[in-house]
Gaussian input, Z-matrix of N, CA and C with variables (Angstrom, degrees):
# hf/3-21g

backbone

0 1
 N
 C     1     B1
 C     2     B2     1     A1
 N     3     B3     2     A2     1     D1
 C     4     B4     3     A3     2     D2
 C     5     B5     4     A4     3     D3
 N     6     B6     5     A5     4     D4
 C     7     B7     6     A6     5     D5
 C     8     B8     7     A7     6     D6
 N     9     B9     8     A8     7     D7
 C    10    B10     9     A9     8     D8
 C    11    B11    10    A10     9     D9
 N    12    B12    11    A11    10    D10
 C    13    B13    12    A12    11    D11
 C    14    B14    13    A13    12    D12
 N    15    B15    14    A14    13    D13
 C    16    B16    15    A15    14    D14
 C    17    B17    16    A16    15    D15
 N    18    B18    17    A17    16    D16
 C    19    B19    18    A18    17    D17
 C    20    B20    19    A19    18    D18
 N    21    B21    20    A20    19    D19
 C    22    B22    21    A21    20    D20
 C    23    B23    22    A22    21    D21
 N    24    B24    23    A23    22    D22
 C    25    B25    24    A24    23    D23
 C    26    B26    25    A25    24    D24
 N    27    B27    26    A26    25    D25
 C    28    B28    27    A27    26    D26
 C    29    B29    28    A28    27    D27
 N    30    B30    29    A29    28    D28
 C    31    B31    30    A30    29    D29
 C    32    B32    31    A31    30    D30
 N    33    B33    32    A32    31    D31
 C    34    B34    33    A33    32    D32
 C    35    B35    34    A34    33    D33
 N    36    B36    35    A35    34    D34
 C    37    B37    36    A36    35    D35
 C    38    B38    37    A37    36    D36
 N    39    B39    38    A38    37    D37
 C    40    B40    39    A39    38    D38
 C    41    B41    40    A40    39    D39
 N    42    B42    41    A41    40    D40
 C    43    B43    42    A42    41    D41
 C    44    B44    43    A43    42    D42
 N    45    B45    44    A44    43    D43
 C    46    B46    45    A45    44    D44
 C    47    B47    46    A46    45    D45
 N    48    B48    47    A47    46    D46
 C    49    B49    48    A48    47    D47
 C    50    B50    49    A49    48    D48
 N    51    B51    50    A50    49    D49
 C    52    B52    51    A51    50    D50
 C    53    B53    52    A52    51    D51
 N    54    B54    53    A53    52    D52
 C    55    B55    54    A54    53    D53
 C    56    B56    55    A55    54    D54
 N    57    B57    56    A56    55    D55
 C    58    B58    57    A57    56    D56
 C    59    B59    58    A58    57    D57
 N    60    B60    59    A59    58    D58
 C    61    B61    60    A60    59    D59
 C    62    B62    61    A61    60    D60
 N    63    B63    62    A62    61    D61
 C    64    B64    63    A63    62    D62
 C    65    B65    64    A64    63    D63
 N    66    B66    65    A65    64    D64
 C    67    B67    66    A66    65    D65
 C    68    B68    67    A67    66    D66
 N    69    B69    68    A68    67    D67
 C    70    B70    69    A69    68    D68
 C    71    B71    70    A70    69    D69
 N    72    B72    71    A71    70    D70
 C    73    B73    72    A72    71    D71
 C    74    B74    73    A73    72    D72
 N    75    B75    74    A74    73    D73
 C    76    B76    75    A75    74    D74
 C    77    B77    76    A76    75    D75
 N    78    B78    77    A77    76    D76
 C    79    B79    78    A78    77    D77
 C    80    B80    79    A79    78    D78
 N    81    B81    80    A80    79    D79
 C    82    B82    81    A81    80    D80
 C    83    B83    82    A82    81    D81
 N    84    B84    83    A83    82    D82
 C    85    B85    84    A84    83    D83
 C    86    B86    85    A85    84    D84
 N    87    B87    86    A86    85    D85
 C    88    B88    87    A87    86    D86
 C    89    B89    88    A88    87    D87
 N    90    B90    89    A89    88    D88
 C    91    B91    90    A90    89    D89
 C    92    B92    91    A91    90    D90
 N    93    B93    92    A92    91    D91
 C    94    B94    93    A93    92    D92
 C    95    B95    94    A94    93    D93
 N    96    B96    95    A95    94    D94
 C    97    B97    96    A96    95    D95
 C    98    B98    97    A97    96    D96
 N    99    B99    98    A98    97    D97
 C   100   B100    99    A99    98    D98
 C   101   B101   100   A100    99    D99
 N   102   B102   101   A101   100   D100
 C   103   B103   102   A102   101   D101
 C   104   B104   103   A103   102   D102
 N   105   B105   104   A104   103   D103
 C   106   B106   105   A105   104   D104
 C   107   B107   106   A106   105   D105
 N   108   B108   107   A107   106   D106
 C   109   B109   108   A108   107   D107
 C   110   B110   109   A109   108   D108
 N   111   B111   110   A110   109   D109
 C   112   B112   111   A111   110   D110
 C   113   B113   112   A112   111   D111
 N   114   B114   113   A113   112   D112
 C   115   B115   114   A114   113   D113
 C   116   B116   115   A115   114   D114
 N   117   B117   116   A116   115   D115
 C   118   B118   117   A117   116   D116
 C   119   B119   118   A118   117   D117
 N   120   B120   119   A119   118   D118
 C   121   B121   120   A120   119   D119
 C   122   B122   121   A121   120   D120
 N   123   B123   122   A122   121   D121
 C   124   B124   123   A123   122   D122
 C   125   B125   124   A124   123   D123
 N   126   B126   125   A125   124   D124
 C   127   B127   126   A126   125   D125
 C   128   B128   127   A127   126   D126
 N   129   B129   128   A128   127   D127
 C   130   B130   129   A129   128   D128
 C   131   B131   130   A130   129   D129
 N   132   B132   131   A131   130   D130
 C   133   B133   132   A132   131   D131
 C   134   B134   133   A133   132   D132
 N   135   B135   134   A134   133   D133
 C   136   B136   135   A135   134   D134
 C   137   B137   136   A136   135   D135
 N   138   B138   137   A137   136   D136
 C   139   B139   138   A138   137   D137
 C   140   B140   139   A139   138   D138
 N   141   B141   140   A140   139   D139
 C   142   B142   141   A141   140   D140
 C   143   B143   142   A142   141   D141
 N   144   B144   143   A143   142   D142
 C   145   B145   144   A144   143   D143
 C   146   B146   145   A145   144   D144
 N   147   B147   146   A146   145   D145
 C   148   B148   147   A147   146   D146
 C   149   B149   148   A148   147   D147
 N   150   B150   149   A149   148   D148
 C   151   B151   150   A150   149   D149
 C   152   B152   151   A151   150   D150
 N   153   B153   152   A152   151   D151
 C   154   B154   153   A153   152   D152
 C   155   B155   154   A154   153   D153
 N   156   B156   155   A155   154   D154
 C   157   B157   156   A156   155   D155
 C   158   B158   157   A157   156   D156
 N   159   B159   158   A158   157   D157
 C   160   B160   159   A159   158   D158
 C   161   B161   160   A160   159   D159
 N   162   B162   161   A161   160   D160
 C   163   B163   162   A162   161   D161
 C   164   B164   163   A163   162   D162
 N   165   B165   164   A164   163   D163
 C   166   B166   165   A165   164   D164
 C   167   B167   166   A166   165   D165
 N   168   B168   167   A167   166   D166
 C   169   B169   168   A168   167   D167
 C   170   B170   169   A169   168   D168
 N   171   B171   170   A170   169   D169
 C   172   B172   171   A171   170   D170
 C   173   B173   172   A172   171   D171
 N   174   B174   173   A173   172   D172
 C   175   B175   174   A174   173   D173
 C   176   B176   175   A175   174   D174
 N   177   B177   176   A176   175   D175
 C   178   B178   177   A177   176   D176
 C   179   B179   178   A178   177   D177
 N   180   B180   179   A179   178   D178
 C   181   B181   180   A180   179   D179
 C   182   B182   181   A181   180   D180
 N   183   B183   182   A182   181   D181
 C   184   B184   183   A183   182   D182
 C   185   B185   184   A184   183   D183
 N   186   B186   185   A185   184   D184
 C   187   B187   186   A186   185   D185
 C   188   B188   187   A187   186   D186
 N   189   B189   188   A188   187   D187
 C   190   B190   189   A189   188   D188
 C   191   B191   190   A190   189   D189
 N   192   B192   191   A191   190   D190
 C   193   B193   192   A192   191   D191
 C   194   B194   193   A193   192   D192
 N   195   B195   194   A194   193   D193
 C   196   B196   195   A195   194   D194
 C   197   B197   196   A196   195   D195
 N   198   B198   197   A197   196   D196
 C   199   B199   198   A198   197   D197
 C   200   B200   199   A199   198   D198
 N   201   B201   200   A200   199   D199
 C   202   B202   201   A201   200   D200
 C   203   B203   202   A202   201   D201
 N   204   B204   203   A203   202   D202
 C   205   B205   204   A204   203   D203
 C   206   B206   205   A205   204   D204
 N   207   B207   206   A206   205   D205
 C   208   B208   207   A207   206   D206
 C   209   B209   208   A208   207   D207
 N   210   B210   209   A209   208   D208
 C   211   B211   210   A210   209   D209
 C   212   B212   211   A211   210   D210
 N   213   B213   212   A212   211   D211
 C   214   B214   213   A213   212   D212
 C   215   B215   214   A214   213   D213
 N   216   B216   215   A215   214   D214
 C   217   B217   216   A216   215   D215
 C   218   B218   217   A217   216   D216
 N   219   B219   218   A218   217   D217
 C   220   B220   219   A219   218   D218
 C   221   B221   220   A220   219   D219

   B1=1.4473
   B2=1.5232
   B3=1.3168
   B4=1.4573
   B5=1.5188
   B6=1.3234
   B7=1.4636
   B8=1.5287
   B9=1.3378
   B10=1.4657
   B11=1.5221
   B12=1.3197
   B13=1.4584
   B14=1.5273
   B15=1.3123
   B16=1.4735
   B17=1.5231
   B18=1.3567
   B19=1.4609
   B20=1.5318
   B21=1.3027
   B22=1.4583
   B23=1.5247
   B24=1.3087
   B25=1.4593
   B26=1.5257
   B27=1.3403
   B28=1.4698
   B29=1.5266
   B30=1.3269
   B31=1.4606
   B32=1.5212
   B33=1.3152
   B34=1.4661
   B35=1.5221
   B36=1.3151
   B37=1.4604
   B38=1.5150
   B39=1.3178
   B40=1.4603
   B41=1.5215
   B42=1.3166
   B43=1.4543
   B44=1.5207
   B45=1.3237
   B46=1.4617
   B47=1.5195
   B48=1.3187
   B49=1.4586
   B50=1.5216
   B51=1.2989
   B52=1.4625
   B53=1.5265
   B54=1.3027
   B55=1.4537
   B56=1.5216
   B57=1.3072
   B58=1.4686
   B59=1.5235
   B60=1.3146
   B61=1.4628
   B62=1.5184
   B63=1.3255
   B64=1.4583
   B65=1.5210
   B66=1.3255
   B67=1.4662
   B68=1.5269
   B69=1.3197
   B70=1.4676
   B71=1.5250
   B72=1.3203
   B73=1.4690
   B74=1.5198
   B75=1.3293
   B76=1.4666
   B77=1.5189
   B78=1.3234
   B79=1.4652
   B80=1.5283
   B81=1.3268
   B82=1.4584
   B83=1.5249
   B84=1.3275
   B85=1.4681
   B86=1.5202
   B87=1.3266
   B88=1.4635
   B89=1.5196
   B90=1.3418
   B91=1.4702
   B92=1.5247
   B93=1.3307
   B94=1.4709
   B95=1.5270
   B96=1.3410
   B97=1.4666
   B98=1.5202
   B99=1.3145
   B100=1.4576
   B101=1.5160
   B102=1.3216
   B103=1.4600
   B104=1.5228
   B105=1.3066
   B106=1.4549
   B107=1.5271
   B108=1.3239
   B109=1.4713
   B110=1.5287
   B111=1.3310
   B112=1.4650
   B113=1.5240
   B114=1.3261
   B115=1.4638
   B116=1.5324
   B117=1.3270
   B118=1.4625
   B119=1.5301
   B120=1.3385
   B121=1.4650
   B122=1.5212
   B123=1.3334
   B124=1.4599
   B125=1.5267
   B126=1.3177
   B127=1.4573
   B128=1.5217
   B129=1.3175
   B130=1.4651
   B131=1.5269
   B132=1.3244
   B133=1.4716
   B134=1.5207
   B135=1.3227
   B136=1.4573
   B137=1.5289
   B138=1.3279
   B139=1.4574
   B140=1.5283
   B141=1.3258
   B142=1.4665
   B143=1.5272
   B144=1.3297
   B145=1.4661
   B146=1.5236
   B147=1.3379
   B148=1.4528
   B149=1.5308
   B150=1.3178
   B151=1.4617
   B152=1.5230
   B153=1.3203
   B154=1.4665
   B155=1.5282
   B156=1.3280
   B157=1.4624
   B158=1.5208
   B159=1.3273
   B160=1.4552
   B161=1.5318
   B162=1.3291
   B163=1.4674
   B164=1.5284
   B165=1.3177
   B166=1.4569
   B167=1.5349
   B168=1.3209
   B169=1.4633
   B170=1.5269
   B171=1.3133
   B172=1.4617
   B173=1.5239
   B174=1.3288
   B175=1.4659
   B176=1.5169
   B177=1.3214
   B178=1.4596
   B179=1.5288
   B180=1.3132
   B181=1.4642
   B182=1.5248
   B183=1.3240
   B184=1.4645
   B185=1.5289
   B186=1.3157
   B187=1.4571
   B188=1.5251
   B189=1.3240
   B190=1.4584
   B191=1.5214
   B192=1.3160
   B193=1.4548
   B194=1.5202
   B195=1.3222
   B196=1.4519
   B197=1.5284
   B198=1.3126
   B199=1.4590
   B200=1.5280
   B201=1.3339
   B202=1.4636
   B203=1.5237
   B204=1.3235
   B205=1.4655
   B206=1.5196
   B207=1.2918
   B208=1.4509
   B209=1.5025
   B210=1.2849
   B211=1.4535
   B212=1.5070
   B213=1.3040
   B214=1.4503
   B215=1.5187
   B216=1.3229
   B217=1.4676
   B218=1.5195
   B219=1.3106
   B220=1.4591
   B221=1.4895
   A1=110.58
   A2=116.40
   A3=119.50
   A4=111.06
   A5=116.88
   A6=120.30
   A7=109.93
   A8=117.45
   A9=120.67
   A10=111.00
   A11=116.96
   A12=120.24
   A13=110.63
   A14=116.81
   A15=121.01
   A16=112.97
   A17=117.04
   A18=121.13
   A19=114.37
   A20=118.45
   A21=121.21
   A22=110.70
   A23=114.72
   A24=119.70
   A25=110.80
   A26=117.12
   A27=120.24
   A28=112.42
   A29=114.38
   A30=120.75
   A31=111.37
   A32=116.35
   A33=121.66
   A34=110.43
   A35=115.33
   A36=121.98
   A37=105.35
   A38=116.72
   A39=121.62
   A40=109.96
   A41=115.33
   A42=121.95
   A43=108.13
   A44=116.73
   A45=122.43
   A46=107.79
   A47=117.42
   A48=121.18
   A49=110.76
   A50=115.72
   A51=122.17
   A52=109.69
   A53=115.21
   A54=121.90
   A55=107.84
   A56=116.98
   A57=120.17
   A58=112.47
   A59=118.21
   A60=122.20
   A61=113.00
   A62=118.24
   A63=119.83
   A64=108.78
   A65=116.35
   A66=121.60
   A67=112.40
   A68=117.64
   A69=121.08
   A70=111.37
   A71=116.41
   A72=120.95
   A73=110.54
   A74=116.02
   A75=119.73
   A76=112.33
   A77=117.30
   A78=118.83
   A79=111.10
   A80=117.58
   A81=119.88
   A82=111.57
   A83=117.26
   A84=118.82
   A85=111.91
   A86=118.24
   A87=119.69
   A88=112.15
   A89=117.43
   A90=118.46
   A91=112.02
   A92=117.29
   A93=121.42
   A94=112.05
   A95=116.93
   A96=120.81
   A97=112.31
   A98=117.47
   A99=122.21
   A100=110.36
   A101=115.57
   A102=119.90
   A103=108.12
   A104=115.72
   A105=120.92
   A106=110.97
   A107=117.15
   A108=120.46
   A109=112.81
   A110=117.45
   A111=120.65
   A112=112.46
   A113=118.56
   A114=121.91
   A115=112.38
   A116=118.52
   A117=119.76
   A118=112.50
   A119=116.96
   A120=119.47
   A121=111.64
   A122=117.13
   A123=120.88
   A124=110.15
   A125=116.36
   A126=120.32
   A127=110.41
   A128=117.20
   A129=119.73
   A130=111.96
   A131=117.86
   A132=120.02
   A133=111.75
   A134=116.68
   A135=120.36
   A136=109.79
   A137=116.74
   A138=120.31
   A139=111.10
   A140=116.98
   A141=121.35
   A142=110.78
   A143=117.99
   A144=120.66
   A145=111.43
   A146=116.96
   A147=120.34
   A148=111.24
   A149=117.10
   A150=121.03
   A151=111.07
   A152=116.94
   A153=120.61
   A154=111.13
   A155=117.12
   A156=120.48
   A157=110.69
   A158=116.74
   A159=120.17
   A160=110.85
   A161=116.81
   A162=120.34
   A163=110.59
   A164=117.12
   A165=121.23
   A166=110.50
   A167=116.37
   A168=120.24
   A169=110.71
   A170=117.25
   A171=120.56
   A172=111.49
   A173=116.29
   A174=120.16
   A175=113.24
   A176=117.91
   A177=121.41
   A178=112.65
   A179=116.53
   A180=120.37
   A181=112.19
   A182=116.27
   A183=123.19
   A184=111.64
   A185=115.24
   A186=121.50
   A187=112.32
   A188=117.38
   A189=122.17
   A190=111.64
   A191=117.40
   A192=121.75
   A193=110.29
   A194=116.06
   A195=121.55
   A196=110.67
   A197=116.14
   A198=122.25
   A199=107.97
   A200=116.18
   A201=119.13
   A202=111.50
   A203=116.96
   A204=121.18
   A205=107.96
   A206=116.61
   A207=120.03
   A208=110.49
   A209=115.76
   A210=120.75
   A211=107.82
   A212=115.85
   A213=121.47
   A214=107.68
   A215=116.42
   A216=121.45
   A217=109.21
   A218=117.21
   A219=122.20
   A220=110.26
   D1=-36.85
   D2=-179.20
   D3=-66.88
   D4=-37.75
   D5=178.57
   D6=-65.03
   D7=-42.23
   D8=178.68
   D9=-64.44
   D10=-38.88
   D11=179.78
   D12=-64.94
   D13=-40.28
   D14=-175.64
   D15=-81.11
   D16=-41.97
   D17=-171.73
   D18=-112.76
   D19=-7.26
   D20=-177.08
   D21=95.63
   D22=176.26
   D23=-177.38
   D24=-70.74
   D25=148.62
   D26=-176.95
   D27=-69.33
   D28=151.34
   D29=175.38
   D30=-86.75
   D31=-28.89
   D32=-177.19
   D33=-129.92
   D34=146.20
   D35=169.09
   D36=-130.57
   D37=107.00
   D38=-172.64
   D39=-108.57
   D40=131.74
   D41=176.58
   D42=-108.94
   D43=135.66
   D44=-177.19
   D45=-126.95
   D46=122.71
   D47=-178.69
   D48=-117.38
   D49=162.94
   D50=-179.28
   D51=-96.85
   D52=146.12
   D53=177.09
   D54=-121.41
   D55=118.72
   D56=-178.42
   D57=-68.99
   D58=-7.44
   D59=177.21
   D60=-94.10
   D61=7.61
   D62=175.29
   D63=-59.75
   D64=142.84
   D65=-176.18
   D66=-57.63
   D67=-38.89
   D68=-178.67
   D69=-61.77
   D70=-39.26
   D71=-179.09
   D72=-75.25
   D73=-49.27
   D74=-177.30
   D75=-61.07
   D76=-42.50
   D77=-177.68
   D78=-65.66
   D79=-37.53
   D80=179.86
   D81=-66.81
   D82=-50.15
   D83=-175.94
   D84=-71.28
   D85=-32.66
   D86=179.55
   D87=-68.79
   D88=-38.97
   D89=-179.52
   D90=-70.67
   D91=-22.64
   D92=176.75
   D93=-90.63
   D94=-8.11
   D95=-179.05
   D96=74.42
   D97=31.44
   D98=-178.66
   D99=-112.89
   D100=172.06
   D101=170.61
   D102=-103.08
   D103=164.65
   D104=-176.51
   D105=-61.37
   D106=-35.99
   D107=-178.39
   D108=-70.86
   D109=-14.07
   D110=178.15
   D111=-75.88
   D112=-22.70
   D113=-174.81
   D114=-128.28
   D115=69.71
   D116=178.21
   D117=-64.21
   D118=-23.67
   D119=178.43
   D120=-65.75
   D121=-37.12
   D122=178.29
   D123=-68.04
   D124=-41.09
   D125=178.63
   D126=-60.98
   D127=-45.05
   D128=-179.02
   D129=-68.49
   D130=-34.86
   D131=177.77
   D132=-66.59
   D133=-44.22
   D134=179.65
   D135=-66.08
   D136=-40.85
   D137=177.35
   D138=-59.79
   D139=-45.96
   D140=-179.30
   D141=-63.85
   D142=-40.55
   D143=178.10
   D144=-62.70
   D145=-43.68
   D146=-179.76
   D147=-69.71
   D148=-36.54
   D149=177.31
   D150=-65.74
   D151=-44.37
   D152=177.52
   D153=-61.80
   D154=-39.52
   D155=178.58
   D156=-65.42
   D157=-41.11
   D158=178.92
   D159=-63.64
   D160=-44.34
   D161=179.00
   D162=-64.83
   D163=-37.54
   D164=176.73
   D165=-62.89
   D166=-42.61
   D167=177.56
   D168=-61.15
   D169=-43.34
   D170=-179.84
   D171=-63.89
   D172=-43.23
   D173=-173.99
   D174=-82.20
   D175=-45.92
   D176=-173.93
   D177=-85.67
   D178=-43.34
   D179=-177.39
   D180=-86.28
   D181=-8.69
   D182=177.57
   D183=50.20
   D184=53.64
   D185=-178.38
   D186=-61.28
   D187=-34.02
   D188=-179.90
   D189=-111.63
   D190=19.53
   D191=-176.91
   D192=102.40
   D193=-177.11
   D194=-177.31
   D195=-69.13
   D196=132.52
   D197=178.49
   D198=-89.66
   D199=122.14
   D200=178.75
   D201=-104.29
   D202=-19.39
   D203=176.90
   D204=-154.17
   D205=137.99
   D206=178.36
   D207=-157.56
   D208=147.03
   D209=-179.00
   D210=-144.18
   D211=137.11
   D212=177.77
   D213=-110.21
   D214=117.93
   D215=-179.07
   D216=-104.08
   D217=123.24
   D218=175.51
   D219=-129.88

């Protein structure tokens, strides 16, 4: 609410979900002989890395223009 009050309403609302079939996840669990549900910590780490990269792309590479306000909620 504070961001909307200061900068106005957002132009984008982006949702980012995890896919257990991502190569990084599948290769790790397959080489250990596990299933994806056995290692939720790996899934969350890969998700966080991809989310951070996406936010970095938005902010640094200005894919959608200059970012004047942004917040990452986890």
